[in-house]
SENUZA-630580 format. One record per residue (C-alpha): x, y, z. Coordinates in nm, 4 decimals, padded with zeros to 6 digits, always signed. Layout:
N
REC/xx/yy/zz
REC/X/Y/Z $
...
END
This chain:
530
REC/xx/yy/zz
REC/+01.7117/-01.1329/-09.5631 $
REC/+01.9718/-01.1975/-09.2950 $
REC/+01.9439/-00.8434/-09.1591 $
REC/+01.5631/-00.8484/-09.1659 $
REC/+01.5499/-01.1665/-08.9588 $
REC/+01.7695/-01.0036/-08.6949 $
REC/+01.5479/-00.6933/-08.6846 $
REC/+01.2286/-00.8977/-08.6481 $
REC/+01.3766/-01.1032/-08.3657 $
REC/+01.4950/-00.8057/-08.1647 $
REC/+01.2114/-00.5576/-08.2138 $
REC/+00.8692/-00.6129/-08.0658 $
REC/+00.6893/-00.2916/-07.9826 $
REC/+00.7015/-00.0101/-07.7294 $
REC/+00.4641/+00.1997/-07.5152 $
REC/+00.4943/+00.5376/-07.3414 $
REC/+00.7688/+00.7299/-07.1529 $
REC/+00.8528/+00.9948/-06.8992 $
REC/+01.1556/+01.1604/-06.7439 $
REC/+01.3509/+00.9539/-06.4968 $
REC/+01.6181/+01.1087/-06.2803 $
REC/+01.8813/+00.8557/-06.1847 $
REC/+02.2198/+00.8742/-06.0195 $
REC/+02.4754/+01.1370/-06.1122 $
REC/+02.6526/+01.0752/-06.4449 $
REC/+02.9567/+00.8488/-06.4260 $
REC/+03.3132/+00.9561/-06.4928 $
REC/+03.4749/+00.8274/-06.8111 $
REC/+03.7027/+00.6083/-06.5997 $
REC/+03.3952/+00.4251/-06.4685 $
REC/+03.2636/+00.3292/-06.8135 $
REC/+03.3237/-00.0389/-06.8974 $
REC/+03.4851/-00.1448/-07.2240 $
REC/+03.1587/-00.3182/-07.3267 $
REC/+02.8084/-00.3880/-07.1977 $
REC/+02.7865/-00.6085/-06.8915 $
REC/+02.4869/-00.7762/-06.7265 $
REC/+02.3418/-00.4567/-06.5806 $
REC/+02.2987/-00.0950/-06.6889 $
REC/+02.1401/+00.2330/-06.5913 $
REC/+01.7617/+00.2425/-06.5688 $
REC/+01.5886/+00.3968/-06.8745 $
REC/+01.5898/+00.7765/-06.8828 $
REC/+01.4586/+01.0372/-07.1262 $
REC/+01.5450/+01.4038/-07.1589 $
REC/+01.1801/+01.5145/-07.1832 $
REC/+01.0663/+01.7649/-06.9184 $
REC/+00.8825/+01.6362/-06.6120 $
REC/+00.5107/+01.7026/-06.5808 $
REC/+00.4496/+02.0294/-06.3983 $
REC/+00.2310/+01.9680/-06.0933 $
REC/+00.0232/+02.2213/-05.8997 $
REC/+00.0843/+02.2801/-05.5331 $
REC/-00.1850/+02.2195/-05.2764 $
REC/-00.4214/+01.9335/-05.2063 $
REC/-00.4071/+01.6168/-05.4170 $
REC/-00.5658/+01.2723/-05.4149 $
REC/-00.4223/+00.9507/-05.5560 $
REC/-00.6060/+00.6485/-05.6954 $
REC/-00.4522/+00.3188/-05.8068 $
REC/-00.5813/+00.2289/-06.1536 $
REC/-00.4030/-00.0988/-06.2152 $
REC/-00.1459/-00.3246/-06.0564 $
REC/-00.0480/-00.6366/-06.2474 $
REC/+00.2223/-00.8737/-06.3667 $
REC/+00.2056/-00.9458/-06.7396 $
REC/+00.3211/-01.2931/-06.8446 $
REC/+00.0978/-01.3530/-07.1475 $
REC/-00.1824/-01.1860/-07.3420 $
REC/-00.4402/-01.1897/-07.0628 $
REC/-00.5633/-00.8348/-06.9895 $
REC/-00.5771/-00.6950/-06.6398 $
REC/-00.9368/-00.6005/-06.5559 $
REC/-01.0439/-00.3932/-06.2601 $
REC/-01.2619/-00.1026/-06.1555 $
REC/-01.2054/+00.2657/-06.0953 $
REC/-01.3854/+00.4972/-05.8521 $
REC/-01.3412/+00.8777/-05.8439 $
REC/-01.1196/+01.0124/-05.5655 $
REC/-01.2657/+01.1458/-05.2445 $
REC/-01.1554/+01.4759/-05.0990 $
REC/-01.0556/+01.6576/-05.4188 $
REC/-01.3970/+01.7399/-05.5681 $
REC/-01.5031/+01.6415/-05.9194 $
REC/-01.3285/+01.9204/-06.1133 $
REC/-00.9492/+01.9272/-06.1092 $
REC/-00.6709/+02.1628/-06.2097 $
REC/-00.4649/+01.8684/-06.3351 $
REC/-00.4735/+01.4889/-06.3473 $
REC/-00.1404/+01.3048/-06.3826 $
REC/-00.1010/+00.9394/-06.4701 $
REC/+00.2085/+00.7554/-06.3506 $
REC/+00.3217/+00.4086/-06.4521 $
REC/+00.5968/+00.2412/-06.2499 $
REC/+00.7414/-00.0736/-06.4001 $
REC/+01.0149/-00.3269/-06.3425 $
REC/+01.1419/-00.6305/-06.5320 $
REC/+01.4540/-00.8470/-06.5311 $
REC/+01.6002/-01.1372/-06.7250 $
REC/+01.5533/-01.1590/-07.1019 $
REC/+01.2550/-01.0078/-07.2823 $
REC/+01.1516/-00.8263/-07.5981 $
REC/+01.0065/-00.4778/-07.5901 $
REC/+00.6288/-00.5032/-07.5583 $
REC/+00.3416/-00.2738/-07.6591 $
REC/+00.0616/-00.1934/-07.4167 $
REC/-00.2525/+00.0087/-07.3580 $
REC/-00.4684/+00.1293/-07.0701 $
REC/-00.8437/+00.1866/-07.1058 $
REC/-01.0734/+00.3525/-06.8526 $
REC/-01.4405/+00.3229/-06.9403 $
REC/-01.3306/+00.2165/-07.2888 $
REC/-01.1303/+00.5379/-07.3364 $
REC/-00.7645/+00.4845/-07.4246 $
REC/-00.5688/+00.7101/-07.1884 $
REC/-00.2259/+00.5524/-07.2352 $
REC/-00.0390/+00.3700/-07.5084 $
REC/+00.3098/+00.2736/-07.4079 $
REC/+00.5907/+00.0293/-07.4665 $
REC/+00.8481/-00.1299/-07.2461 $
REC/+01.2270/-00.1175/-07.2316 $
REC/+01.4277/-00.4378/-07.2726 $
REC/+01.5719/-00.5529/-06.9390 $
REC/+01.9155/-00.6409/-06.8150 $
REC/+01.9675/-00.9844/-06.6543 $
REC/+01.9941/-00.8065/-06.3190 $
REC/+01.6750/-00.6053/-06.3742 $
REC/+01.5647/-00.2491/-06.4477 $
REC/+01.2939/-00.0125/-06.3264 $
REC/+01.1327/+00.2758/-06.5126 $
REC/+00.8507/+00.5269/-06.4766 $
REC/+00.6195/+00.7045/-06.7178 $
REC/+00.4185/+01.0176/-06.6447 $
REC/+00.1472/+01.1680/-06.8625 $
REC/-00.0885/+01.4635/-06.8281 $
REC/-00.4355/+01.3108/-06.8712 $
REC/-00.6407/+01.6106/-06.7570 $
REC/-00.8284/+01.6175/-07.0898 $
REC/-00.9992/+01.2898/-06.9934 $
REC/-01.1534/+01.4410/-06.6780 $
REC/-01.5085/+01.3637/-06.7965 $
REC/-01.4201/+00.9938/-06.7891 $
REC/-01.2703/+01.0174/-06.4404 $
REC/-01.5821/+01.1731/-06.2839 $
REC/-01.7668/+00.8408/-06.2888 $
REC/-01.7025/+00.4830/-06.1770 $
REC/-01.5541/+00.2906/-06.4695 $
REC/-01.4212/-00.0449/-06.5779 $
REC/-01.0437/-00.0585/-06.6269 $
REC/-00.8590/-00.2736/-06.8780 $
REC/-00.4839/-00.2879/-06.9290 $
REC/-00.2666/-00.5142/-07.1387 $
REC/+00.1045/-00.5386/-07.2083 $
REC/+00.1107/-00.8524/-07.4206 $
REC/+00.4031/-01.0710/-07.3192 $
REC/+00.5516/-01.4178/-07.3608 $
REC/+00.7354/-01.5881/-07.0759 $
REC/+00.9061/-01.9225/-07.1307 $
REC/+01.2428/-02.0901/-07.0766 $
REC/+01.4138/-01.8381/-07.3076 $
REC/+01.2220/-01.5135/-07.2517 $
REC/+01.2022/-01.4871/-06.8757 $
REC/+01.1059/-01.1247/-06.8141 $
REC/+00.7768/-01.0782/-06.6264 $
REC/+00.6559/-00.7186/-06.6655 $
REC/+00.5459/-00.5852/-06.3266 $
REC/+00.3573/-00.2528/-06.3343 $
REC/+00.1544/-00.0234/-06.1142 $
REC/-00.0471/+00.2689/-06.2550 $
REC/-00.1867/+00.5561/-06.0484 $
REC/-00.3807/+00.8759/-06.1114 $
REC/-00.3106/+01.1843/-05.9014 $
REC/-00.5831/+01.4511/-05.8936 $
REC/-00.4907/+01.8081/-05.8045 $
REC/-00.7576/+02.0284/-05.6487 $
REC/-00.7814/+02.3930/-05.7428 $
REC/-00.9193/+02.6029/-06.0237 $
REC/-01.0569/+02.3537/-06.2771 $
REC/-00.8728/+02.3270/-06.6074 $
REC/-01.0560/+02.3958/-06.9338 $
REC/-01.1273/+02.0451/-07.0575 $
REC/-01.3701/+01.8766/-07.3002 $
REC/-01.7224/+01.8364/-07.1689 $
REC/-01.7471/+01.4800/-07.2979 $
REC/-01.5030/+01.2044/-07.3873 $
REC/-01.6590/+00.9468/-07.6177 $
REC/-01.5599/+00.6169/-07.7740 $
REC/-01.6910/+00.4567/-08.0905 $
REC/-01.9846/+00.2229/-08.0561 $
REC/-02.0773/-00.0973/-08.2340 $
REC/-01.9869/-00.0818/-08.6017 $
REC/-01.7480/+00.2111/-08.5390 $
REC/-02.0390/+00.4488/-08.4885 $
REC/-02.0359/+00.7834/-08.3090 $
REC/-02.3334/+00.9702/-08.1654 $
REC/-02.2428/+01.3163/-08.0388 $
REC/-02.4489/+01.5375/-07.8074 $
REC/-02.6780/+01.7553/-08.0216 $
REC/-02.5248/+02.0749/-07.8822 $
REC/-02.1613/+01.9915/-07.9713 $
REC/-01.9732/+02.2972/-08.0967 $
REC/-01.6186/+02.1580/-08.1118 $
REC/-01.5164/+01.7983/-08.1858 $
REC/-01.1672/+01.6462/-08.1854 $
REC/-01.0722/+01.2863/-08.2594 $
REC/-00.7605/+01.1254/-08.1134 $
REC/-00.6073/+00.8213/-08.2816 $
REC/-00.3282/+00.6268/-08.1103 $
REC/-00.1816/+00.4895/-08.4341 $
REC/+00.1091/+00.2446/-08.4070 $
REC/+00.2612/-00.0006/-08.6490 $
REC/+00.3749/-00.2958/-08.4418 $
REC/+00.3585/-00.6673/-08.3865 $
REC/+00.6912/-00.7905/-08.5175 $
REC/+00.5946/-00.8005/-08.8869 $
REC/+00.6907/-00.5700/-09.1707 $
REC/+00.4454/-00.2948/-09.0705 $
REC/+00.6561/-00.2421/-08.7596 $
REC/+00.9217/-00.1170/-09.0021 $
REC/+00.6821/+00.0311/-09.2589 $
REC/+00.9263/+00.3101/-09.3452 $
REC/+01.1609/+00.0476/-09.4966 $
REC/+00.9035/-00.1157/-09.7274 $
REC/+00.9862/-00.1294/-10.0996 $
REC/+00.7760/-00.1859/-10.4152 $
REC/+00.6957/-00.5491/-10.4906 $
REC/+00.9455/-00.5801/-10.7757 $
REC/+01.2430/-00.4854/-10.5560 $
REC/+01.4439/-00.7708/-10.3945 $
REC/+01.3898/-00.6861/-10.0290 $
REC/+01.2362/-00.8706/-09.7339 $
REC/+00.9582/-00.6170/-09.6648 $
REC/+00.7510/-00.5335/-09.9716 $
REC/+00.4447/-00.3177/-10.0327 $
REC/+00.3129/-00.2339/-10.3773 $
REC/+00.3144/+00.1415/-10.3084 $
REC/+00.6425/+00.1454/-10.1177 $
REC/+00.6907/+00.2985/-09.7699 $
REC/+00.4373/+00.5825/-09.7783 $
REC/+00.1814/+00.5538/-09.4981 $
REC/-00.0998/+00.7947/-09.4160 $
REC/-00.3535/+00.7676/-09.1337 $
REC/-00.6964/+00.8718/-09.2595 $
REC/-01.0202/+00.9274/-09.0706 $
REC/-01.3572/+00.9237/-09.2494 $
REC/-01.7057/+01.0269/-09.1417 $
REC/-01.9806/+00.8324/-09.3184 $
REC/-01.7298/+00.7378/-09.5851 $
REC/-01.6152/+01.0950/-09.6510 $
REC/-01.2506/+01.1831/-09.5892 $
REC/-01.2424/+01.4003/-09.2773 $
REC/-00.8742/+01.4087/-09.1813 $
REC/-00.5269/+01.3004/-09.2918 $
REC/-00.2040/+01.2694/-09.0948 $
REC/+00.1506/+01.1376/-09.1153 $
REC/+00.2117/+00.8573/-08.8640 $
REC/+00.5104/+00.9034/-08.6375 $
REC/+00.7951/+00.6636/-08.7289 $
REC/+00.8338/+00.5014/-08.3890 $
REC/+01.1466/+00.3007/-08.3217 $
REC/+01.0888/+00.0650/-08.0321 $
REC/+01.3630/-00.0392/-07.7915 $
REC/+01.4711/-00.3393/-07.9973 $
REC/+01.4521/-00.1482/-08.3232 $
REC/+01.7031/-00.1263/-08.6068 $
REC/+01.8458/-00.4648/-08.5057 $
REC/+02.0182/-00.3135/-08.2050 $
REC/+01.8732/-00.3027/-07.8509 $
REC/+02.2125/-00.1767/-07.7308 $
REC/+02.1168/+00.1635/-07.8741 $
REC/+01.8131/+00.1914/-07.6479 $
REC/+01.8858/+00.0248/-07.3136 $
REC/+01.9258/+00.3593/-07.1359 $
REC/+01.8022/+00.6302/-07.3762 $
REC/+01.5004/+00.5315/-07.5915 $
REC/+01.4024/+00.6853/-07.9238 $
REC/+01.1545/+00.9774/-07.9346 $
REC/+00.8048/+00.8787/-07.8187 $
REC/+00.9110/+00.5185/-07.7649 $
REC/+00.7649/+00.5317/-07.4149 $
REC/+00.5138/+00.8113/-07.4842 $
REC/+00.2956/+00.7278/-07.7837 $
REC/+00.1158/+01.0518/-07.8600 $
REC/-00.2184/+01.0365/-08.0382 $
REC/-00.2786/+01.1927/-08.3780 $
REC/-00.5350/+01.4713/-08.3453 $
REC/-00.8011/+01.5516/-08.6054 $
REC/-01.0267/+01.8562/-08.5786 $
REC/-01.3705/+01.7291/-08.6849 $
REC/-01.5523/+02.0535/-08.5985 $
REC/-01.6367/+02.1232/-08.9669 $
REC/-01.8473/+01.8046/-08.9511 $
REC/-02.0341/+01.9068/-08.6317 $
REC/-02.3440/+02.0125/-08.8224 $
REC/-02.3688/+01.6630/-08.9685 $
REC/-02.2789/+01.4795/-08.6486 $
REC/-02.5242/+01.6743/-08.4322 $
REC/-02.8394/+01.5282/-08.5863 $
REC/-02.8850/+01.2794/-08.3026 $
REC/-02.8179/+00.9740/-08.5179 $
REC/-02.5159/+00.7435/-08.5145 $
REC/-02.2526/+00.8138/-08.7801 $
REC/-01.9820/+00.5789/-08.8959 $
REC/-01.6245/+00.6824/-08.8179 $
REC/-01.3477/+00.4773/-08.9776 $
REC/-00.9707/+00.4976/-08.9448 $
REC/-00.7461/+00.3364/-09.2048 $
REC/-00.3764/+00.3387/-09.2926 $
REC/-00.2989/+00.4058/-09.6576 $
REC/-00.0236/+00.1939/-09.8086 $
REC/-00.0605/-00.1220/-09.6002 $
REC/-00.0644/-00.4291/-09.8271 $
REC/-00.4052/-00.5934/-09.8445 $
REC/-00.4458/-00.8495/-09.5690 $
REC/-00.1344/-00.7300/-09.3843 $
REC/-00.1815/-00.6849/-09.0096 $
REC/+00.0282/-00.4824/-08.7728 $
REC/-00.1496/-00.1489/-08.7219 $
REC/-00.3519/-00.0464/-08.4199 $
REC/-00.5585/+00.2739/-08.4325 $
REC/-00.8012/+00.3157/-08.1377 $
REC/-01.0136/+00.6320/-08.1379 $
REC/-01.1195/+00.8707/-07.8590 $
REC/-01.3523/+01.1632/-07.9364 $
REC/-01.3373/+01.4867/-07.7331 $
REC/-01.6437/+01.7123/-07.7387 $
REC/-01.7058/+02.0688/-07.6204 $
REC/-02.0754/+02.1566/-07.5790 $
REC/-02.2731/+02.4818/-07.5982 $
REC/-02.4024/+02.5134/-07.2433 $
REC/-02.6703/+02.7646/-07.3445 $
REC/-02.8179/+02.5686/-07.6320 $
REC/-02.9892/+02.2303/-07.6541 $
REC/-02.9208/+02.1996/-08.0244 $
REC/-02.6377/+02.3309/-08.2380 $
REC/-02.6922/+02.3141/-08.6114 $
REC/-02.4466/+02.3710/-08.8906 $
REC/-02.3159/+02.2620/-09.2265 $
REC/-02.0019/+02.1361/-09.4000 $
REC/-01.9272/+02.4059/-09.6572 $
REC/-01.5884/+02.3115/-09.8069 $
REC/-01.4368/+01.9732/-09.8838 $
REC/-01.1314/+01.9709/-10.1107 $
REC/-00.9168/+01.6598/-10.1186 $
REC/-00.6155/+01.6685/-10.3453 $
REC/-00.4921/+01.3662/-10.5341 $
REC/-00.2699/+01.1437/-10.3242 $
REC/+00.0742/+01.1604/-10.4874 $
REC/+00.2980/+00.8593/-10.4278 $
REC/+00.6046/+00.7922/-10.6378 $
REC/+00.8264/+00.5099/-10.5120 $
REC/+01.0907/+00.4357/-10.7744 $
REC/+01.3096/+00.1261/-10.7668 $
REC/+01.6529/+00.1390/-10.9282 $
REC/+01.8172/-00.2016/-10.9719 $
REC/+02.1893/-00.2373/-10.9250 $
REC/+02.4556/-00.2855/-10.6661 $
REC/+02.3474/-00.1409/-10.4346 $
REC/+01.9692/-00.1511/-10.4834 $
REC/+01.7804/+00.1736/-10.4328 $
REC/+01.4255/+00.3050/-10.3782 $
REC/+01.3436/+00.6773/-10.3878 $
REC/+01.0066/+00.7876/-10.2522 $
REC/+00.8309/+01.1206/-10.2962 $
REC/+00.4733/+01.1329/-10.1700 $
REC/+00.2142/+01.3667/-10.0226 $
REC/-00.1481/+01.4664/-09.9867 $
REC/-00.3598/+01.7749/-09.9114 $
REC/-00.7043/+01.8209/-09.7584 $
REC/-00.9136/+02.1282/-09.6786 $
REC/-01.2442/+02.1102/-09.4923 $
REC/-01.4577/+02.3919/-09.3556 $
REC/-01.7921/+02.4180/-09.1855 $
REC/-01.9964/+02.6325/-08.9510 $
REC/-02.2073/+02.5851/-08.6407 $
REC/-02.4809/+02.8222/-08.5241 $
REC/-02.4312/+02.8493/-08.1491 $
REC/-02.5874/+03.0548/-07.8706 $
REC/-02.3036/+03.3048/-07.9206 $
REC/-02.3376/+03.3289/-08.2961 $
REC/-02.2112/+03.1522/-08.6054 $
REC/-01.8635/+03.0022/-08.5769 $
REC/-01.6775/+02.8808/-08.8859 $
REC/-01.3838/+02.6409/-08.8648 $
REC/-01.1445/+02.5786/-09.1540 $
REC/-00.8870/+02.3004/-09.1387 $
REC/-00.6020/+02.2750/-09.3899 $
REC/-00.3617/+01.9811/-09.3748 $
REC/-00.0696/+01.9015/-09.6034 $
REC/+00.1520/+01.5922/-09.5841 $
REC/+00.4827/+01.5120/-09.7526 $
REC/+00.7322/+01.2257/-09.7353 $
REC/+01.0673/+01.1867/-09.9068 $
REC/+01.3078/+00.8994/-09.8524 $
REC/+01.6109/+00.7315/-10.0015 $
REC/+01.6531/+00.3622/-09.9187 $
REC/+01.9732/+00.1857/-10.0292 $
REC/+02.0773/-00.1734/-09.9588 $
REC/+02.3117/-00.4434/-10.0804 $
REC/+02.2524/-00.8064/-10.1722 $
REC/+02.1528/-01.0006/-09.8609 $
REC/+02.0686/-00.6707/-09.6837 $
REC/+02.4033/-00.6811/-09.5048 $
REC/+02.4212/-00.3088/-09.5669 $
REC/+02.0929/-00.1203/-09.5331 $
REC/+02.0507/+00.2578/-09.5136 $
REC/+01.7569/+00.4965/-09.4976 $
REC/+01.7368/+00.8751/-09.5062 $
REC/+01.3747/+00.9889/-09.4656 $
REC/+01.1745/+01.3016/-09.3784 $
REC/+00.8042/+01.3403/-09.3066 $
REC/+00.6215/+01.6729/-09.2747 $
REC/+00.2671/+01.7243/-09.1497 $
REC/+00.1504/+02.0865/-09.1758 $
REC/-00.1856/+02.1868/-09.0331 $
REC/-00.3681/+02.5146/-08.9857 $
REC/-00.6991/+02.5582/-08.8043 $
REC/-00.8781/+02.8923/-08.8410 $
REC/-01.1810/+02.9795/-08.6268 $
REC/-01.3950/+03.2798/-08.7259 $
REC/-01.6679/+03.4210/-08.5049 $
REC/-01.6719/+03.5720/-08.1571 $
REC/-01.4089/+03.8329/-08.2326 $
REC/-01.1034/+03.8348/-08.4609 $
REC/-01.0248/+03.5210/-08.6586 $
REC/-00.7865/+03.2941/-08.4702 $
REC/-00.5430/+03.0616/-08.6459 $
REC/-00.3254/+02.7877/-08.5030 $
REC/-00.0582/+02.6689/-08.7457 $
REC/+00.1349/+02.3517/-08.6603 $
REC/+00.4394/+02.2353/-08.8557 $
REC/+00.5563/+01.8823/-08.7690 $
REC/+00.8800/+01.7312/-08.9025 $
REC/+00.9975/+01.3769/-08.8365 $
REC/+01.3394/+01.2546/-08.9549 $
REC/+01.5211/+00.9214/-08.9688 $
REC/+01.8775/+00.8829/-09.0963 $
REC/+02.0492/+00.5532/-09.0306 $
REC/+02.2398/+00.2502/-09.1476 $
REC/+02.2903/-00.1124/-09.0504 $
REC/+02.5973/-00.3083/-09.1598 $
REC/+02.6875/-00.6719/-09.0976 $
REC/+03.0512/-00.7543/-09.1595 $
REC/+03.2041/-01.0832/-09.2672 $
REC/+03.2861/-01.1428/-08.9000 $
REC/+02.9125/-01.1203/-08.8126 $
REC/+02.9738/-00.7880/-08.6413 $
REC/+02.6523/-00.5821/-08.6660 $
REC/+02.6712/-00.2040/-08.6385 $
REC/+02.3835/+00.0445/-08.6315 $
REC/+02.4274/+00.4199/-08.6676 $
REC/+02.1017/+00.6113/-08.6382 $
REC/+01.9636/+00.9620/-08.5807 $
REC/+01.5935/+01.0297/-08.5137 $
REC/+01.4229/+01.3692/-08.4994 $
REC/+01.0846/+01.4809/-08.3642 $
REC/+01.0238/+01.8517/-08.4229 $
REC/+00.7117/+02.0684/-08.3944 $
REC/+00.6612/+02.4424/-08.4379 $
REC/+00.3284/+02.5951/-08.3327 $
REC/+00.2296/+02.9534/-08.4154 $
REC/-00.0955/+03.1093/-08.2962 $
REC/-00.2332/+03.4359/-08.4308 $
REC/-00.5421/+03.6507/-08.3765 $
REC/-00.6680/+03.9012/-08.6279 $
REC/-00.3607/+03.8357/-08.8409 $
REC/-00.1184/+03.9227/-08.5578 $
REC/+00.0979/+03.6474/-08.4091 $
REC/+00.0299/+03.5965/-08.0417 $
REC/+00.2175/+03.2779/-07.9402 $
REC/+00.4946/+03.0701/-08.0922 $
REC/+00.6564/+02.7559/-07.9529 $
REC/+00.9137/+02.5069/-08.0775 $
REC/+00.9962/+02.1508/-07.9735 $
REC/+01.3068/+01.9677/-08.0960 $
REC/+01.3773/+01.6162/-07.9688 $
REC/+01.6762/+01.4448/-08.1325 $
REC/+01.8202/+01.1049/-08.0427 $
REC/+02.1351/+00.9678/-08.2089 $
REC/+02.3385/+00.6570/-08.1462 $
REC/+02.6092/+00.4185/-08.2627 $
REC/+02.6151/+00.0600/-08.1347 $
REC/+02.7662/-00.2732/-08.2379 $
REC/+02.7513/-00.6381/-08.1317 $
REC/+02.8434/-00.9830/-08.2629 $
REC/+02.5746/-01.2097/-08.4056 $
REC/+02.5369/-01.5875/-08.3652 $
REC/+02.7305/-01.6180/-08.0406 $
REC/+02.6206/-01.6692/-07.6768 $
REC/+02.5082/-01.3572/-07.4984 $
REC/+02.8297/-01.3231/-07.2981 $
REC/+03.0349/-01.3235/-07.6212 $
REC/+02.8546/-01.0434/-07.8054 $
REC/+03.1125/-00.7807/-07.6979 $
REC/+02.8456/-00.5136/-07.7347 $
REC/+02.9300/-00.1432/-07.7255 $
REC/+02.7105/+00.1589/-07.7805 $
REC/+02.6794/+00.5330/-07.7318 $
REC/+02.3400/+00.7077/-07.7431 $
REC/+02.2593/+01.0755/-07.6862 $
REC/+01.9367/+01.2731/-07.6652 $
REC/+01.8864/+01.6479/-07.6726 $
REC/+01.5386/+01.7774/-07.5922 $
REC/+01.4671/+02.1481/-07.6445 $
REC/+01.1411/+02.3328/-07.5859 $
REC/+01.0988/+02.7078/-07.6339 $
REC/+00.8085/+02.9519/-07.6385 $
REC/+00.5881/+03.1816/-07.4294 $
REC/+00.8835/+03.2795/-07.2151 $
REC/+00.9786/+02.9187/-07.1490 $
REC/+01.3135/+02.7574/-07.2212 $
REC/+01.3958/+02.3919/-07.1554 $
REC/+01.7137/+02.2280/-07.2853 $
REC/+01.8457/+01.8937/-07.1588 $
REC/+02.1077/+01.6563/-07.2984 $
REC/+02.1709/+01.2939/-07.1978 $
REC/+02.4460/+01.0555/-07.3075 $
REC/+02.4882/+00.6877/-07.2221 $
REC/+02.7957/+00.4781/-07.3044 $
REC/+02.7962/+00.0975/-07.2603 $
REC/+02.4856/+00.1344/-07.0435 $
REC/+02.6387/+00.3968/-06.8148 $
REC/+02.4904/+00.7472/-06.7993 $
REC/+02.7875/+00.9739/-06.8666 $
REC/+02.6107/+01.3082/-06.9295 $
REC/+02.3024/+01.4764/-06.7887 $
REC/+02.3252/+01.8456/-06.8678 $
REC/+02.0615/+02.1178/-06.8676 $
REC/+02.0862/+02.4457/-07.0565 $
REC/+01.8817/+02.7675/-07.0522 $
END
C-alpha cells in the first residue's frame, strides 16, 4: 500500500507532445550530482511535422491560464487568404508552468470535435516551457466553418500546488494542392447517436481513450484479481479492451495504449526532460466502420457506444470521446449496402494469482473480431473486410507492502483491412506492439528507485493484388532509471535519474533515427542517425 500511495500522489494525467529542439547537449562535466531546482525543457525524439512551403495563414484557437476545472470557451473563424481547402493544417500548443504541480490531462474541442488530447509536464520551481505540434489536416471539414471552441486542462492551484498552466494554441493553414481528407467530421448526438450522410461510402471512428484521474484505472495494467492482496484490484485482472458497438452490436475492438504520464511509476524524475511514448501526444484508436455503412446510411440515428472491458463496475477513470470521419460518394445521393460477416470470438482472459513471497499474477488474454460488408456506389460494389486480433500477456510480482513491485507486459493489436472493388483487392495490415518492463523498490532508508522501459512499435504493410506495395516501421523506446528519498523536504530528496529515448521510423524511402539522453535534468545526448 505504501508504494501505491506514492504513485497516486505523483501521477495525475498527461496530454499530447511534439519535438522540441533545445540547447546543445551538455558535457558530462556540466551534469550535476543530483537534480537541482531547474532542468532542461521537455523534449521528445519524435520527428517534427513536415510543413509545405509557400503561403500560410495562422489563427489563434485558444489562449488561457488554467487554475481550476473551468473550461476556456471561445470562437473560431476560418482563415482569410488561404482559401477553404488546404494542403496541410498544423496545430501548435505552446505552454509554460513553474512552481509545483502535478501532470494534468487536457482536451481541445472545435465545434464539438476533439482535435487534441494532451497532458502536461511537471514543472521545475524555476519554470519550464514546452510545445506540441500535431497534423490535424483530417479535420479540415470542421475548420471550414465558424465554430465554438472549448479547451480544458483541469488543474488545482493552492498554497502547495502553485503551478498555473499557461497555454496558447494556434492553427496554421498551408495553401496549395488540397490534401485528400474526409468529406465530413461528425460527433455523436444526444444519447450517443450518429446520423451519417446517406451517401457515405467509408466511415472511420476515432476514440481518444485514456485511463486517468489519479485512481486505479490510471494504472490499469497493474490491477490484480480481487483475491490478491494488492492496492488496485479488478475481478478480471489487468486486461482492458476498448470496444465500440453500433446499435448494440460489437463493431470494433482495440488494445488501449498503456500511457505513463509524467508523474507515473512513482517517479517524476524519470520524465522531467524526456516523457514516455505518447505522453504528450495521445493518439486516437481508429475503427473502420465501413462494413456497417449499409446500416448507418438509412437516414436514421443509430446508437454508438464505447466501453472499456475489465473496468470494475462503478469505477471511474476512463475517458473515450468519439469523432467520426466520413467519405461520401459525390456522384450518388444514396449508397446502400449490407453487413455480410460478423464473427466475434470468445474473449479469453486468464489472470492467475499465485500466493507466496513474493505474490504473483500471470495474465494471458485476447480477443478476435471479423466484420465484412459491402456498399453499392456509383463506381460499383465495394466490399470491406476488417480482421482484428488482440493479445495481452503480463507477469506482475510484488512483495508484502508493495515495497518491491515489478511488471513485464506486452500488448499486441493486429488489424487487416481488405477493400475489394475498383481494381485489385487492396489490404492494409497493421501490427501494433506495446511493451512495459519495470520495477519499483523502496528500501529501508525510504530510498525509492524506478527502473522502466516502455515500447511503442507499429509495422504497416500495404499490398495490392497480393503484391506488397508499401511497408513502414515505427519503433519508439524510452528507458530510464531514477531514485529519490521519500518523506523528506524537497531539497533533501537527493534525486538522480537518467532517461533515454530512441525514435526510429523507416519506410517508403524514408529513414529517421534520433536518440536523446537526459541525466539529472541535463540533456547530455541528442544524436540523429540515418
